[in-house]
One Martini backbone bead per residue (centre of mass of N, CA, C, O) as a GRO file, in nm:
protein
  118
    1MET     BB    1  -5.584  -1.085   5.824
    2THR     BB    2  -5.822  -1.329   5.944
    3MET     BB    3  -6.184  -1.362   5.903
    4ARG     BB    4  -6.419  -1.597   6.042
    5ARG     BB    5  -6.755  -1.732   5.982
    6LYS     BB    6  -6.967  -1.980   6.113
    7CYS     BB    7  -7.269  -2.137   6.013
    8SER     BB    8  -7.459  -2.359   6.217
    9TRP     BB    9  -7.691  -2.648   6.181
   10LYS     BB   10  -7.692  -2.953   6.282
   11GLY     BB   11  -7.384  -2.980   6.142
   12ALA     BB   12  -7.446  -2.774   5.919
   13THR     BB   13  -7.321  -2.573   5.676
   14ILE     BB   14  -7.444  -2.257   5.572
   15CYS     BB   15  -7.204  -2.041   5.629
   16VAL     BB   16  -6.932  -1.832   5.489
   17VAL     BB   17  -6.737  -1.573   5.629
   18GLY     BB   18  -6.478  -1.379   5.461
   19VAL     BB   19  -6.174  -1.194   5.545
   20THR     BB   20  -5.887  -1.069   5.366
   21LEU     BB   21  -5.590  -0.920   5.493
   22MET     BB   22  -5.304  -0.766   5.333
   23ALA     BB   23  -4.981  -0.673   5.467
   24LEU     BB   24  -4.709  -0.524   5.303
   25ALA     BB   25  -4.412  -0.422   5.367
   26GLY     BB   26  -4.345  -0.170   5.127
   27ALA     BB   27  -4.589  -0.250   4.951
   28ARG     BB   28  -4.691  -0.108   4.628
   29ALA     BB   29  -4.858   0.033   4.394
   30ARG     BB   30  -4.734   0.157   4.079
   31ALA     BB   31  -4.877   0.466   3.958
   32ALA     BB   32  -4.989   0.677   3.686
   33THR     BB   33  -5.067   0.986   3.540
   34VAL     BB   34  -5.136   1.086   3.205
   35GLN     BB   35  -5.106   1.414   3.062
   36GLY     BB   36  -5.247   1.594   2.772
   37ALA     BB   37  -5.204   1.780   2.455
   38LEU     BB   38  -5.355   1.852   2.140
   39PHE     BB   39  -5.236   2.025   1.837
   40CYS     BB   40  -5.345   2.222   1.541
   41PRO     BB   41  -5.181   2.466   1.374
   42ALA     BB   42  -5.314   2.476   1.085
   43GLN     BB   43  -5.616   2.518   1.249
   44SER     BB   44  -5.619   2.645   1.533
   45ARG     BB   45  -5.665   2.364   1.708
   46PRO     BB   46  -5.766   2.110   1.860
   47ALA     BB   47  -5.681   1.760   1.863
   48TYR     BB   48  -5.969   1.536   1.870
   49ASN     BB   49  -5.914   1.308   1.632
   50ALA     BB   50  -5.807   1.107   1.877
   51ALA     BB   51  -5.580   0.863   2.015
   52VAL     BB   52  -5.419   0.713   2.304
   53SER     BB   53  -5.102   0.553   2.391
   54VAL     BB   54  -4.885   0.320   2.552
   55PHE     BB   55  -4.545   0.180   2.515
   56ARG     BB   56  -4.387  -0.130   2.639
   57ALA     BB   57  -4.217  -0.413   2.590
   58ASP     BB   58  -4.268  -0.554   2.886
   59ILE     BB   59  -4.607  -0.463   2.886
   60GLY     BB   60  -4.705  -0.302   2.648
   61GLN     BB   61  -5.022  -0.186   2.578
   62SER     BB   62  -5.242   0.033   2.639
   63ASN     BB   63  -5.513   0.179   2.661
   64LEU     BB   64  -5.727   0.368   2.505
   65ALA     BB   65  -5.753   0.729   2.471
   66ALA     BB   66  -5.949   0.980   2.441
   67VAL     BB   67  -5.986   1.287   2.286
   68GLY     BB   68  -6.093   1.578   2.356
   69GLN     BB   69  -6.223   1.878   2.244
   70ASN     BB   70  -5.961   2.018   2.401
   71GLY     BB   71  -5.714   1.787   2.357
   72MET     BB   72  -5.738   1.609   2.597
   73PHE     BB   73  -5.559   1.358   2.798
   74TYR     BB   74  -5.591   1.031   2.980
   75LEU     BB   75  -5.377   0.812   3.168
   76TYR     BB   76  -5.411   0.524   3.368
   77ASN     BB   77  -5.211   0.317   3.543
   78ILE     BB   78  -4.899   0.392   3.497
   79PRO     BB   79  -4.604   0.284   3.509
   80PRO     BB   80  -4.309   0.369   3.564
   81GLY     BB   81  -4.125   0.505   3.280
   82ASN     BB   82  -4.047   0.422   2.954
   83TYR     BB   83  -4.209   0.545   2.651
   84VAL     BB   84  -4.450   0.524   2.387
   85LEU     BB   85  -4.634   0.755   2.237
   86GLN     BB   86  -4.954   0.707   2.086
   87VAL     BB   87  -5.104   0.858   1.793
   88TRP     BB   88  -5.434   0.822   1.686
   89SER     BB   89  -5.645   0.812   1.425
   90ARG     BB   90  -6.002   0.842   1.388
   91THR     BB   91  -6.031   0.908   1.069
   92ASN     BB   92  -5.756   0.705   1.017
   93PRO     BB   93  -5.698   0.387   1.125
   94SER     BB   94  -5.465   0.295   0.908
   95GLN     BB   95  -5.284   0.484   1.034
   96GLN     BB   96  -5.002   0.550   1.165
   97PRO     BB   97  -4.864   0.637   1.442
   98LEU     BB   98  -4.756   0.872   1.644
   99LEU     BB   99  -4.428   0.921   1.796
  100TYR     BB  100  -4.331   0.946   2.153
  101GLN     BB  101  -4.102   1.012   2.391
  102ILE     BB  102  -4.147   0.907   2.736
  103SER     BB  103  -4.176   0.992   3.088
  104VAL     BB  104  -4.286   0.829   3.388
  105PHE     BB  105  -4.430   0.972   3.687
  106GLU     BB  106  -4.503   1.007   4.001
  107PRO     BB  107  -4.837   1.063   3.996
  108LEU     BB  108  -4.774   1.289   3.765
  109THR     BB  109  -4.780   1.339   3.404
  110SER     BB  110  -4.700   1.632   3.224
  111LEU     BB  111  -4.730   1.715   2.907
  112PRO     BB  112  -4.651   1.876   2.653
  113LEU     BB  113  -4.750   2.026   2.392
  114LEU     BB  114  -4.880   1.865   2.102
  115GLN     BB  115  -4.783   1.907   1.769
  116LEU     BB  116  -4.960   1.835   1.483
  117PRO     BB  117  -4.979   1.700   1.171
  118CYS     BB  118  -5.280   1.843   0.982
   0.00000   0.00000   0.00000
């Protein structure tokens, strides 16, 4: 549906206000939230000095998400599918990420606790 309003005065158009709403039957954005936790068993504590992202060849890499003090992380608006979860060290940025194969499902994918070599 399109709604427009024109404001005119003495033949001159002063303002145009428009709102366009599009409804496509059956079409909707598909995205999920991925949540997980990192743990460092060698130090018996959450692994919080990290950042995570997901990668899929056809869409590329997601934005990095910081890992909280409790070891938890959240990635938002990830389309469903198979990915590689990348765990990046924040204390050693030149280090290659740890890689884990994951599958993402709507609306929420909760990953099992990931124990990191630390």
